[in-house]
N, C-alpha and C positions, 0 to 999 in steps of 0.2 A: 594419526588421530590425537587429539588433545583431551585432556580431562577438565579443562577450564575454558572460559570465554575470553577471547582477546581480539584485538584489532591491530593490524599492521598496515601502514600506509606505504604503498609501493611507488607511486609516482604522483606528480602534481603538473598541471598545465594551466597557468592562470589560477583561478580559484577551484577549477575542476580537479578532482581527485580520484584515484583508483587504488584499490587495496584488497585485503582479505580480512574477513571476520572469521575467526576459528571458534568452533563449538564442538562439544563431544559427539554431535551427530552429523558433523561434516562442516566444510567450509562454505562461505557465502562471499562470492565475487562481488566486489563493489566498483562502480554503481551497480545496485541491484534493484530489479523490479520484483515485488512479492505478489503473485496472484492471490485474489481473495477467496478463501474457502469458508464462507460465512458460517454455515451450519455443518461443518466437518466435511464439506465437499466443494470443490471448484465446479461449479454447475456445468453439466454436459461433458465432464471430462473424467477419465480415470486417473488416479494418482500417477501411475507409471507414464501415462501420456503427458501429464503436466511436467514431469521431470524430463521427458523427451524434448520438450520445447526449450529446455535450458535453464529452468527454474531451480534455484538452489534452496528456496525457503517459501514457505506458504504462511498466510495470515489467517487466523481463526477469530471469530467474534465472540467475546466473553458473554455479551448481553443475550445473543441468540442462543448460545449453548447452555447457559444457566437456565434459560426458560425451557428449552427442549434440546437434548433429552435430559438435561440436568447434569451438573458437574460431578455430583457425587456418583452418578450412575457411570459416567464416562471413566471416573477413577476406579470403580469397581471392575470395569472391563479392560483395565490395564493401561488407561491414559489415552490422550487424543491420538498420538502417533499410531498406536496399535489399533484403536477404534476406527480410524479412517485409512489405515494401510499406507501411511506416509512415514518413512523412517528417517527423513532429513529434518532440518530445523523448522520449528514453528514459532511465529510471533503471535501473541494474542494482544488484542487491544483491551482497554480497561473496562469498557462498557459505557462510559460516560458519554460519548458522543451519540450512541444509539438511544440511550435514555432520553437525551435532549431532543432527538429528532424523531423517534418512533413512539415512545411510551406516552400514555395519556395520564391526566391527573397527577403530574409531577409535583413533588414538594421538596425545595431545596433548603437545606439547613446547613450549619456548620458541621454537623455529624456526617451528612451524606445526602442521598436522594431517595425518597420513597416514590414508588410509581406503580401504576397498573400496566400489567403486561399487554402488548398489543395483540397477543394471540387469544387470550381467554379472559383478560381483565383481572387476573389474580394479583394480590399485592405483593410487593417485593421491596427490599431495601439494598441499596448499594452504597458502600462507604469505601474509603481506602482499604481498610482492614478486610471487609468481605471480598472486594475485588481481588486483593492479593491471595486469599484463600481459595477463591474460585479458580484463578489462574494456576495455582499450586496443584489444585485437584486435576485440572486439565493436563498438567505436566508440560506446558510450554516451555521453550528454551529461552525466549525472550519475553518478558513480562513488562507491560506498560503501567506506569504509575497512573492512579485514578485522578482525573482532572475534570474541570467544568469547561465546556467550550460554548461561549455564547455565539449566537448567529450574527454575522456581520451584515448590514451596517448596525453598529450600535454606538451609543455615546461613550466619550472617554471614561466618564465616571463609572459606567456599568463594566467596560473592559477592565478598568483598574481594579475594581472590586473583585471581578471574577478571577483575574490573574493572581491576586494575593491569596484568595481562597485556594486556588489551585497549588500554590507554593506551600501553603500549610498542609494541604492534603499530600503534596509530594513528600514532605517530611514523614508524615504518617505512613505512606506507602513504603518508604525506605525502612522504617522501624519494623513494620509488619512483615516485610519481605524476609528480613533476617539474613542469614547466611546460608546460601544455597549454592554450593560449588557447582560449576557447569552450567548454571542458569544466570541469566542476565536481567537486570532492572534498568529501564530507560526512564528518564525523567522527561517531562513534556514542557517546552517553552510556550508560554502565552503572551498576550500583550496586544492582540489585534494588529493594527497597521501603525502603531505608535513606537517609533524606535526607542524612546527612553524606557517604555514599559517592557519592550522586549530585552533590553539591556539589563533592567532590573530582574526580570524573570531568570535570565541566564545566570546572573550572579547568584541568585538564591539557589538554583538547581546546582551549580558548581560547588557551592558551599556545602550542600548536603552530600553530593558525590554520587554519580551514577555510572553505570557501565556503558551507557550510550545516552544520546540526547535527541528527542524529536522536537520538530517545529510544528506546533499545533495550531488551530484556529485560523488555518488558510484553507483555500479552495472551498469556501463556504458562501460563495456568492459575490465576492469582492471584485472578481474580474482579473484577467491575467496581468494587465499593466500594473495594478495595485499589488498583486501577489509578488511580481518580480521585483517591484520597488522595495517591498519588505525583505525579499530574499537577497537584495544587494548588500544587506547589513545583518540580518538575523543569523544566518550560519556562522558568520565570523565572530559572533559573541560567544560561541560555544567552543569547548576545548578542541584543539586540533587533533589530539591523539585518541578521540573517541568517535564511533560512528554517529552521522547526523542523519536523521530520518524525517522526511517530509510526509505527513500523513495525509492519505486520500487523494494523491495526485498520480496521474492525471492523463490528459490527452498527450500524444506524442511530443508536440511541440512544448508543452508544460514541462515534461519530464526532461528534454534537452536543455530548456532554460534553467530548470533547477539544478541539474548536474553542473552546468556552466557557473553556477553560483556557489558551488560547494557542498551540495547535498549528496549523500552517499546511498540512501535507501528510499524507496517509494512503494506505495501500494494503491491500487484502484480497482473497482469493479468494472470499469469501462470496457476493456477487451472482452470479457466474458458476457457482460450484459449486452453489449453491441452485437456480439455474435449470435445471440438468441433473437435479435430483432432484425437480422438480415444485413447488418452493417459490417463491412471489413475495413480494417486499417492497413494501408499499403504504403510503400515508400513514395507513391504518387498521391498520397492523400486518402481520403475516405471515399469508399465505394458502396452505393446502396444496391444491393443484389435484387431487391423488389422491383427496381425499374425496368420497364418493358424493353429498353435498349439491349439488355443481356439475354433476351429470350432466344435468339437464334445464333448466340456467339459461342463458337466452339473453342475459343482460346481460353487458356487458364486465367484465373484471377490476377495472378502475378507470375509471369514467366521465369523470374529469377528467384522464386520462393521455392523451397524444398519441402514445405509442409504437405501433409496428405491431401488437403483441399486443392492445393495448386498442381501437385504432381499427378493426381488421379481423376481430376474431374474438370468439366468445362464451366465457364460462366453460365452457359444455358442450363446446365444440370443444377447448379447452385441456385440459379433464379427459379428454376421449377420446384425444387424442394422448399425453398423459402416461401413461395407462394402458396404451396400445398400445405404448409404447416408440418412438414415431416420433421421428426426429431433429428434425423442426421443433419439437417441444415444447421441447427444450433451446435451440433458436435463438430462438424467440419469448420464452421466459421469461428467458433471459440478457439479451436486449435490453431487455426490460421493466425488469429489476433495475438494469441499468447506467443506464438512462434515469432511473429513479427516484433512484438515488445521485446522478447529476449534477444533477438537479433540486433535490435536498437541498442540494448544495453552493452552487448558484446562490442559493437562498433565503437561506442563511446570509450569503453575500457581500453581497446586496442589503440584508439586515437590519443587518449591521454598518455598511455604508456609511451607512444612514439613521439609525444610532443606536437601533434599536429590536430589538436581539437578545433581550432579555428577553421581550419580547412575542411575538416569532416563536417562541422556544423553549416558551413556554407553550402557544402554539397547536399546535405540533408533538407535545407530550405529550398534549394534549387530544384530538387526532384519533386518536392511537393507543389512548387510553383507551376510545374509543368501540367499538373492535373492528370486525370485518368486518361488511359490510352484512347485513341479516336475510335468512335464506334464504327462497326462495319456498315 
């Protein structure tokens, strides 16, 4: 156990990296996928079940938690870890992205953002200082600097203006965060798809100094090809000896492509959201359990998978509970999807350590190209 935050790089293979983030609440093996616990819960899962899938860390949403149940209440009840019964590391986002995407009647100024809650219309203010205070009250292990994330596509002038505002906010976030041993603050690189703006942002953040660096402003509608083109250079502009976190990504092939380009951490609602709508992610691609082809199929979803959905139930049963709207459908498919995502991360960690990432990646794409098993 450590009393401070640190990152050790264990091996590289091309730009792909594997290592260990150490925190007082335990280690985070990288590349790491963080399940999203938006409102202090990974939907349809118990915290112990999330851990069983192989997750080392969860993500919580500052925006949602500040509105309900409130950061002060969480602090009075012993902090987010105790509140949600998760004793391992938690990363909280800054709230900036949700304000931009969910809140109504937003007003952006140099000071911060005033907005109306999407829940009840109540008025709130988020600034670098208030975001740092809310995340301190929540007690998260990794805190994100407060930034502005413009939706893409946007013109260069808008992206440039937004990035420079985010860099000023990054300095204010660093100042407000202060000295909190055992807790880490990550800065967020912005700059859209413009290489020179990404470089400028990375330089500004490195000058301020953070415990880790996120790549923000991607996976917001620009498409995979444009995202990968940005990731061909954006991670390399960030310090080698600190974790690199790509925010809000993604589908399995997005994740593999990001790790190939030097990313260490990712998060996405996709595995849990898909599970609740009858979609399963497997080594052979995506399977829609709503489809009638599964109604009489006694075979497991994935014969090679060791999750409860695959070891205990047939495709026919999963099809039935999905179509019937039974709660167990979301529970089983979310468990399966999270298990698959963590298996994916473990496979990449092993491949990078062994210097065979290219062969592993070729196998990953080949299995997906085969498509689902033949119907009976």
